[in-house]
Every structure is written in structure tokens, then in C-alpha cells.
C-alpha positions, 0 to 999 in steps of 0.5 A: 500500500502506498503512502497516498493509499494509507492517507486516503484510508485514514481520511475515509475512516475519519470522515465516516465518523462525522458529517462535518467536512472541515477545510481548516486543520489545526495542529496543537502543540505541547500544552496547547491542546485545550483549544480542541476541548471547546469545539462544538458538535465535536467528535474525538477519535484517538489516533490509535483508531485511525488506520496508519496514524502515528501515535503520540508518546510525548507528555502534553500530547493527548493523541486525539483528532477532534472534528468540530466547529469554531464559531460555526466553522468546521475544523479538524484539530490534532491534540498533539503531534508526533516528533522525530525524537520519539523515533518516527521518520520525517514521513511519519511525522508529516503523515497527518498532514497528508491525511488532512489533504485527503480529507479536503483540508486546504489550510493548516494552522500549526502551533508549537511550544518553542524556546525564545532566542530573540530577547525581544520575546518574553515568556508566553509571547505568541510569535507568527513564524515567517520562515524556518531553518531545517537543522533536523537532518531529514526531510519528509520528501526523501524517497520515491515521490508520488506525484499525486501529493505534488512535485518532487522539488516543491518551492519553499520561498513562501512556505508561510502564507503572507495573507494568513500572517497579515490576518493573524497580525490584525486579529492579534491587534484587535485582541490587544496581543503583542504582534511578533514574527520570527524565524523558527529553527527546528532541531532533532531533540529531545535534549535542549540546546546548549548555550553555545548552540543557542549562540550559533542559532542566533548568529544564523538568524533564528528567533525561535527554536523547537523540535517540530513543525518543519516536516509538517510545513514541507509536506503541506507546501508540497500539496499546495496547502496554505500554512500559518504557524504560531509559536508559544514562547514557553521558555527563553532558550539556554544561556539567555537566562541563568536557569535550568530548562524543564518540560514542566515549564513548557507545560505551565506556560502553555496553560498560562497563556491558553486563554489568550492563545485560544482567543487568537485561534478562534479569531483567525479561523473565523476571519479565514472563513469570512466572505471578506477574507483577503 
């Protein structure tokens, strides 16, 4: 069975469980999964029940796909993702995005918890990703290419939609949320970076550092899906503050900014589906 066939089988199972037909997919990162609990007309499917779907093992990732509505808009929300550091390949990490596309989803909003390298960000800041640097050492497109997903060599010049970032900045302004944009660098993990590595990452132009998102973006862009990505700065990166980093801090910060984060997501999704969306 090809990856295209596996993704189609997973999409068929999901769509058989709900009458909703979402066109927006959301991936909720560490500590940010509560957004999906507030969806109306919702059904939740554990990843273990979806054919070929990888299962989350990381703390803070519930491992469920929730289909429901936000302000009347049908969306599919992943409560947690899988990561390279869990032992998954880049293709497996990107597989849920393949499933989204087979479900008819045209736009994805990817969220993550990230370390802040740019000292203009405070802990808890919400940052729109405008570009990324892939230092994870892998790519989900390695191997035979199935043209049904897209071209062998997809362009990444505009990986993060300017239109969606513009909408998100305007909605953040309306909500009184500080507007930040930055460059995200993805590393393999799971160990946090050393202070020397953070100095290097700052030198090459990174504002944020994390262990996810990049494979998902590459797969989405191969399939011509629009991408918006938002990082929650859950901690300042190693060496910036004289503190030891911990995953509990990541979770606590995600919970603390959850209400603000959820309000921004609701506003963006509503705006994306409005007749006046530009």
C-alpha cells in the first residue's frame, strides 16, 4: 500500500465518523491542546483508531483528532503531534498532514511550544513564524515521490502564507496581543540546546527554536496547502537566562497563556472563513 493509499484510508475512516467536512486543520502543540476541548458538535477519535496514524508518546500530547466547529466553522484539530525524537521518520511525522489533504483540508494552522532566542520575546509571547531553518537532518520528501501529493522539488520561498500572517497580525491587534514574527529553527531533540548552540542559532538568524513543525510545513507546501504557524514562547532558550530548562515549564506556560492563545485561534479561523477574507 502506498503512502497516498494509507492517507486516503485514514481520511475515509475519519470522515465516516462525522458529517462535518472541515477545510481548516489545526495542529496543537505541547500544552496547547485545550483549544480542541471547546469545539462544538465535536467528535474525538484517538489516533490509535485511525488506520496508519502515528501515535503520540510525548507528555502534553493527548493523541486525539477532534472534528468540530469554531464559531460555526468546521475544523479538524490534532491534540498533539508526533516528533522525530520519539523515533518516527520525517514521513511519519508529516503523515497527518497528508491525511488532512485527503480529507479536503486546504489550510493548516500549526502551533508549537518553542524556546525564545530573540530577547525581544518574553515568556508566553505568541510569535507568527515567517520562515524556518531545517537543522533536523531529514526531510519528509526523501524517497520515491508520488506525484499525486505534488512535485518532487516543491518551492519553499513562501512556505508561510503572507495573507494568513497579515490576518493573524490584525486579529492579534484587535485582541490587544503583542504582534511578533520570527524565524523558527527546528532541531532533532529531545535534549535542549546548549548555550553555545543557542549562540550559533542566533548568529544564523533564528528567533525561535523547537523540535517540530518543519516536516509538517514541507509536506503541506508540497500539496499546495496554505500554512500559518504560531509559536508559544514557553521558555527563553539556554544561556539567555541563568536557569535550568524543564518540560514542566513548557507545560505551565502553555496553560498560562491558553486563554489568550485560544482567543487568537478562534479569531483567525473565523476571519479565514469570512466572505471578506483577503
